[in-house]
N, C-alpha and C positions, 0 to 999 in steps of 0.2 A: 469507389463508394460513389455514386455517382452523383452531382451538386445539387440535387431538388429533391436525395430520397431523404424519408421521414426515420431518423434516427434516435433515439430513446437513449437518455446518458442516467444509467440506474446511482446514483448520490452523488448527483450532481453538487451540492452544497459539499460535500468532503473537499478534503485537500490533492485526491485524485480526480475524484470524477471536475472539480471545478478547472484544471487544469486542461482535461481532456476537453471541456467547453472550452477552452479560452485558445484550445489550437485548431477546432472546427471551425470556428468564428474565424478565424485570422486565415482558415484554408476558404470562406467563401461557403462553406456549411449553414445555412438562414432558416434550413428547417428541422431545428433540434427541438424533441421535445421532453422537457423537465416534469416533474413533480416533490415537492416536499415532502416531509414527513407528515407531517400533520393533511398534508390535501389525499396523500397516497401507503396507507401502512403496508410495508411490503412481505411482513408477517403475516399477512391475512391473505390466502388463500383466493377466493373470489372478489374481493377488490384489485386484484389483479389480475383475474380473469377477464373479468370488467374491463379493466384499463388499458389490454392487448387488444382487446376485439372492439373496443372504443374505437382505440387511434389507430389498432396497426403497421407497427412501425418496420420498415425495413430493415433497421439496423442497428443492435443493441452492448453496450460498451457498461456492461453486468461489475462498478466499482464502487457499491452499495454495501457496505458491512460493518456491523459491529465491531469496533476496533479498541482497542488499546497496550499499553504497557503490562510486563510482568505482574504490577498489583491486580493490574485487573483482569487480567486475562486467569491470573491465578486464584481470583475471590468470590468473582460470575463465571464458573464455568459452565455450569447449568446454561445461564444467558447466551454466553458466548457463540452454547454447541447448538441449542433448537434456535437462536435468533438468526444463528447464518445458513443454517438448512435450511429453517423456513424460504427466506426470501430468497435465495439459487434457488431450492424447487422449485417454487413460485417464478419465478422468471423464466429460468431454461426450461419448462413443460409449458409458460404458456409461450413464448417462442416459437416451440413448437407444432401448439395447436394453431397460430395466426400466421403461420407462415415467415417467419423471420429468412430474412436473406443470409444473414453472418452476424452470429454473434461473439461478440467478446468477456470473457471470463476472465477479471481479478483475483489472482491468490495470493500468496504471501512463500517467502523464504523458509517460513518455520515449518512448513511442510515437508524438511529434511529430516534426516535420521539426525540427536542430535548430536552425534557421535561418525557422523559418514562424516570421509572422506572429503579432503579437503582442495582444489574448492571444487563447489557442488555444482553435482555433472545434473543434465534432467534426469538419468534413467536411476540415480539413487534414490528415486524415491520407493518407498513402502519396503527398502531394505535393513531397518532396523528400528530401535524404539525412537519416540518422538521426545522432544524436551518436557519432560513435565507437566511447568507451568503452562506452558497455553498449548498443550496436547487439543483441548475441542478446541480453540480456534482451529488450530492445522486438523483436526479429524474432518470438520465439517470442511475446511479449503482443498482436500484430498477427495472426498465426497462430490466436489461441483466439477474437480477436473477428470474425475471418475463417471460423471454425470454426461458431462459434455463429450468423450470420449463415444463413451455407448449411445447417446442419441447419434453421431457419427453413423456409427456402425450400424444399429438401427432404424434408422428412418434415411439415411441420407442429409446429417445436418451440420451445415457448416456452420459447427463451433469449434475455437480455440482457445487455450488456457495459456496465458502467459504468467510468471512471477515472478515480481518485481523486488529487488532487494530492498533493506530500510530507506524509507523515504522522507522526505522533510522537507519544505517552500512555503510558497503562499499556502497562506490559510490553513496552516496549521493549528494541533491541540497542542494549547501549552496550558492546561490541564495542572496543575500542581504533584498531584498524583496518577494521573492515569494519562500521561503521556510519555511517548516516547521518549527513548536518551534523548535524542539533541534537541528537541525541542526545549525538553526539559532540563538540559543546562544551560539555552540560550536565558530561560525563566529564571535562573538560578542564579546567574551569574549578572546577570541587570539586572535583579534584586537586589543581592548583596551589592554591586559596585552606587544602586541609587540610597541603599540605606548605610552606605560604609561599611559594610562589615569585614572583620579582621580575616573570618575564611571562607569558604565555603565545602562542606561538605559531599563525595560523590560516593554511592553504593558503589561494595564490593571493590575488587582490590585493583582497578584498572588494567586489567591482561588482557579479559577478552576482545576481541576484535571482532571490527562488522567494517561492512561496507555503505556506501553513504548513495543515493542517485537524487537528485536535483528536482521534485513532483513535475518540471514544466519537460524537464525531458525526458521520461516515462510519459507523458502525452505526445512528445514528439515518434518513442518507441511504440507506443500506441498504435498510434495512426498509421504509422510507414508499415504494420505488422498486420492492419486492416486490412491494408490493399493487397502487401505481398507475401501473406501467409496462411496454407489453407491446409493443414497437414494435421491431424491425428497427433497428438500427446501435446507436453507443455514445450514455452520456450523461455529460458528465463531471458531477463529485464535490469541488466547492473552494471556497473562502472569496471566488475574486473579487477577490484583492488579498497584495498579495507586499508583499518591503523587502530593503531590499541581506544580504548578507551581514553586513558589514561592519558594519553596524544591528542584524542579529541578535546581534550575537557581545557588542555592547555591551548592547542588553536582555540576556540571558543572564548576563552577567557582571553585572549587574547588581541579577538577581533571585535569583541565587548568593551574593553576598553579597564578590563579590573586588575588593581594592582595586589590584593588579597592573598592570602595563603592557598594551594587544596588540599586535604584532608578525604581519606579514602578509610569507610566503613564495612571492613573487612568483612562484619557478620552478616552485614547484606546479599542477601543473593546472586550471583554473577551470570547468573544464564547461558547458552549455550558457551562455549569456548571460543569459539570462530566459527563466520558464518558468510563465508565466502563464495560469490556464485559465478560458475564457469558462464564466461559468455561466448561463448567458440562459437555457437548453436546459431545465438542471436548476428555475431558480428560475420558473419557467413551469408548469414541474411542479408547484407549489405547498412544496415544501423549501428551506430556508435556513439554515444555520449559526450556532451560536447562542455558540461559544467563543471567545471573542477571544484572540489569541498570547497578551499578558502573562498571564492568568488563567491559560493550558491550559497555560505550559512552569511556572508555581510549581505544578501538578498534577502534570507530570512529572516535575519536580525533587522534592517530595514522595515521591512511588512510586519515581524514582532511592536515595533515601537509606533507605529502607524494605523494599527488596530487593537492590537493587543493591551500592550500597556499602559493604558488608561487608568488610572487610579492602583495601579500592581506599588 
């Protein structure tokens, strides 16, 4: 990407988009176009068409999405399918209409079948049934991947798709019901510490294993791949290492300094048993993560204390 190129980050206020924004600024890119959701509703086709026609961005990072944890995904199934399809359809098609040089579509590891072999290789896409609780979100993201490939095949568009693993970091969502597992644990243990509660209850058995990548590491990978990856199909972005929810809970507990007991509510859903990314393709392209989990959780917790914990 040329230093004076106009770059549009869709979803620049989210955890991923804001990390990409920081990375681009750090690398000396200053011609960055952004719009808040109040300024531009990405679900409305005509508004997106008008925006692209006026701004004519050279490069697009499509990091905007309706996101949430197990409860949100399972409760708002229609919203997750409809809104994510609208957002990505509008941006991808408008990018084509306005001659965008390159677009990066960000998906999610939930696109893979629930019981796919581990670690998850890119070629496992569409080889089995999805995890039912987040199927609408996954279906939308799969459609986005296929759309990028189709526009590449039919129109020669240089659109690439990347699939991040579970993310955490600065500007995360700590909503008590709609957050992902790691920020939810940070908030729960922090509240328990502040309120001096005797125990913290974790949903499920604690046995599922998850992989976690710090959002600023993801931004580094996205920037690197935008410069060095021009192929059809997706590429996984992760660490290639995972941890059980139980071990994660004890790690967060220690970092936050909570001294109570941990209990597991086995009546609650576990979700997918394991989701470890195969990052062989990513490593072969020359990129590897640098922020390890204990360091990253400490950084995320300090960010939580600075911005989120007021009034908790």
